[in-house]
RODO-2510 file (C-alpha; in nm, 4 decimals, decimal comma):
residues 138
     n   res          X          Y          Z
     1     x    -0,0161     0,0058     0,0055
     2     x     0,1215     0,3490    -0,0873
     3     x     0,2354     0,5796     0,2039
     4     x    -0,0323     0,8172     0,0567
     5     x    -0,3195     0,5687     0,0641
     6     x    -0,2118     0,4711     0,4077
     7     x    -0,2065     0,8307     0,5204
     8     x    -0,5498     0,8771     0,4085
     9     x    -0,6851     0,5806     0,5975
    10     x    -0,4758     0,7128     0,8938
    11     x    -0,6423     1,0588     0,8615
    12     x    -0,9988     0,9033     0,8334
    13     x    -0,9466     0,7198     1,1874
    14     x    -0,7780     1,0537     1,3164
    15     x    -1,0685     1,2853     1,1963
    16     x    -1,3039     1,0487     1,3832
    17     x    -1,0670     1,0381     1,6685
    18     x    -1,0590     1,4177     1,6651
    19     x    -1,4198     1,4811     1,6513
    20     x    -1,4623     1,2416     1,9471
    21     x    -1,1554     1,4060     2,1278
    22     x    -1,3002     1,7524     2,0816
    23     x    -1,6427     1,6573     2,2031
    24     x    -1,4906     1,4878     2,5157
    25     x    -1,2680     1,7787     2,5899
    26     x    -1,5233     2,0550     2,5372
    27     x    -1,7886     1,8482     2,7587
    28     x    -1,5286     1,8068     3,0160
    29     x    -1,4062     2,1730     3,0300
    30     x    -1,7433     2,3339     2,9803
    31     x    -1,9980     2,1130     3,1274
    32     x    -1,8123     1,9539     3,3923
    33     x    -1,5662     2,2227     3,4857
    34     x    -1,2532     1,9951     3,4707
    35     x    -0,9305     2,1632     3,4684
    36     x    -0,7640     2,1791     3,1195
    37     x    -0,4981     1,9507     3,1825
    38     x    -0,6898     1,6814     3,3262
    39     x    -0,9550     1,7223     3,0571
    40     x    -0,7023     1,6832     2,7707
    41     x    -0,5565     1,3792     2,9576
    42     x    -0,8792     1,1987     2,9800
    43     x    -0,9984     1,3153     2,6218
    44     x    -0,6664     1,2044     2,4595
    45     x    -0,6703     0,8546     2,6471
    46     x    -1,0008     0,7766     2,5186
    47     x    -0,9007     0,8591     2,1762
    48     x    -0,5671     0,6865     2,1799
    49     x    -0,7446     0,3548     2,2516
    50     x    -1,0047     0,4246     1,9824
    51     x    -0,7530     0,5201     1,7152
    52     x    -0,5387     0,1921     1,8195
    53     x    -0,8229    -0,0226     1,7670
    54     x    -0,9188     0,1375     1,4189
    55     x    -0,5539     0,1528     1,3174
    56     x    -0,5201    -0,2106     1,3782
    57     x    -0,8185    -0,3124     1,2091
    58     x    -0,8048    -0,0606     0,9228
    59     x    -0,4974     0,1331     0,8679
    60     x    -0,2554    -0,1378     0,9110
    61     x    -0,4749    -0,4358     0,8706
    62     x    -0,2316    -0,6412     0,6580
    63     x     0,0189    -0,5840     0,9540
    64     x    -0,2146    -0,7568     1,2197
    65     x    -0,0857    -0,8904     1,5277
    66     x    -0,1096    -1,2775     1,5655
    67     x    -0,1350    -1,2953     1,9345
    68     x    -0,1974    -1,1423     2,2844
    69     x     0,1701    -1,0767     2,3171
    70     x     0,2134    -0,9126     1,9931
    71     x    -0,0978    -0,7206     2,0540
    72     x     0,0094    -0,6151     2,3930
    73     x     0,3629    -0,4952     2,2731
    74     x     0,1904    -0,3006     1,9913
    75     x    -0,0343    -0,1308     2,2159
    76     x     0,2404    -0,0332     2,4468
    77     x     0,4415     0,1146     2,1493
    78     x     0,1390     0,3092     2,0372
    79     x     0,0943     0,4485     2,3921
    80     x     0,4580     0,5119     2,4062
    81     x     0,4576     0,6921     2,0687
    82     x     0,1264     0,8364     1,9715
    83     x    -0,0136     0,8586     2,3358
    84     x     0,2940     1,0673     2,4518
    85     x     0,3018     1,2897     2,1626
    86     x    -0,0738     1,3271     2,1866
    87     x    -0,0827     1,3919     2,5712
    88     x     0,2246     1,5988     2,5871
    89     x     0,1448     1,7968     2,2670
    90     x    -0,2081     1,8471     2,3169
    91     x    -0,1581     1,9263     2,6830
    92     x     0,0904     2,1879     2,6243
    93     x    -0,0628     2,3306     2,3171
    94     x    -0,4013     2,3246     2,4542
    95     x    -0,2865     2,4941     2,7729
    96     x    -0,1080     2,7592     2,5799
    97     x    -0,4132     2,8462     2,3635
    98     x    -0,6526     2,8327     2,6300
    99     x    -0,4915     3,0056     2,9127
   100     x    -0,2405     3,2212     2,7608
   101     x    -0,4128     3,3061     2,4110
   102     x    -0,7556     3,2893     2,5479
   103     x    -0,8668     3,0965     2,2521
   104     x    -1,1998     2,8730     2,2538
   105     x    -1,1648     2,5183     2,3653
   106     x    -1,2531     2,3634     2,0247
   107     x    -1,0245     2,6026     1,8231
   108     x    -0,7332     2,5230     2,0825
   109     x    -0,8088     2,1299     2,0396
   110     x    -0,8279     2,1523     1,6716
   111     x    -0,4902     2,3319     1,6414
   112     x    -0,3118     2,0967     1,8962
   113     x    -0,4674     1,7916     1,6984
   114     x    -0,3488     1,9213     1,3741
   115     x     0,0065     2,0020     1,4832
   116     x     0,0536     1,6390     1,6467
   117     x    -0,0916     1,4638     1,3447
   118     x     0,1933     1,4196     1,1096
   119     x     0,4350     1,3139     1,3845
   120     x     0,1788     1,0492     1,5102
   121     x     0,1688     0,9224     1,1571
   122     x     0,5382     0,8647     1,1165
   123     x     0,5726     0,6951     1,4587
   124     x     0,3038     0,4622     1,3971
   125     x     0,3897     0,3563     1,0599
   126     x     0,7707     0,3286     1,1297
   127     x     0,7565     0,1910     1,4702
   128     x     0,4180     0,0762     1,6108
   129     x     0,2825    -0,0992     1,3043
   130     x     0,6165    -0,1393     1,1359
   131     x     0,6610    -0,4560     0,8917
   132     x     0,9972    -0,5191     1,0257
   133     x     0,8772    -0,5261     1,3931
   134     x     0,5846    -0,7376     1,3007
   135     x     0,8155    -0,9967     1,1234
   136     x     1,0505    -0,9895     1,4145
   137     x     0,7935    -1,0543     1,6754
   138     x     0,6499    -1,3549     1,4710
***
């Protein structure tokens, strides 16, 4: 599969995840009055798990995990890469945009997600769902 096609699939999953993240984040901040860093962490974790499941079944389907051990290792790598980038990047950018720039929560969230997405794709394609790692773990 070409990298462009895979990035398209990644983007579809990411857009659904982004919508979910924004809804959860906005609801936590606006309706529940959860502090920004905690709201970001909860929303991002929900989406990291959501996106992992969809990437495994859709984006990198042909590189599927063969057993529980392989799936657990892949989930760990996904959390270490995409989860860390998403949590740290979204928390920092959202805080800066919300508290320092006074941007609305949805604008802050969209901006943070857009800036973190290309980094997440590269980490997922080259490390988390890497064909080389897949073959080594079999």
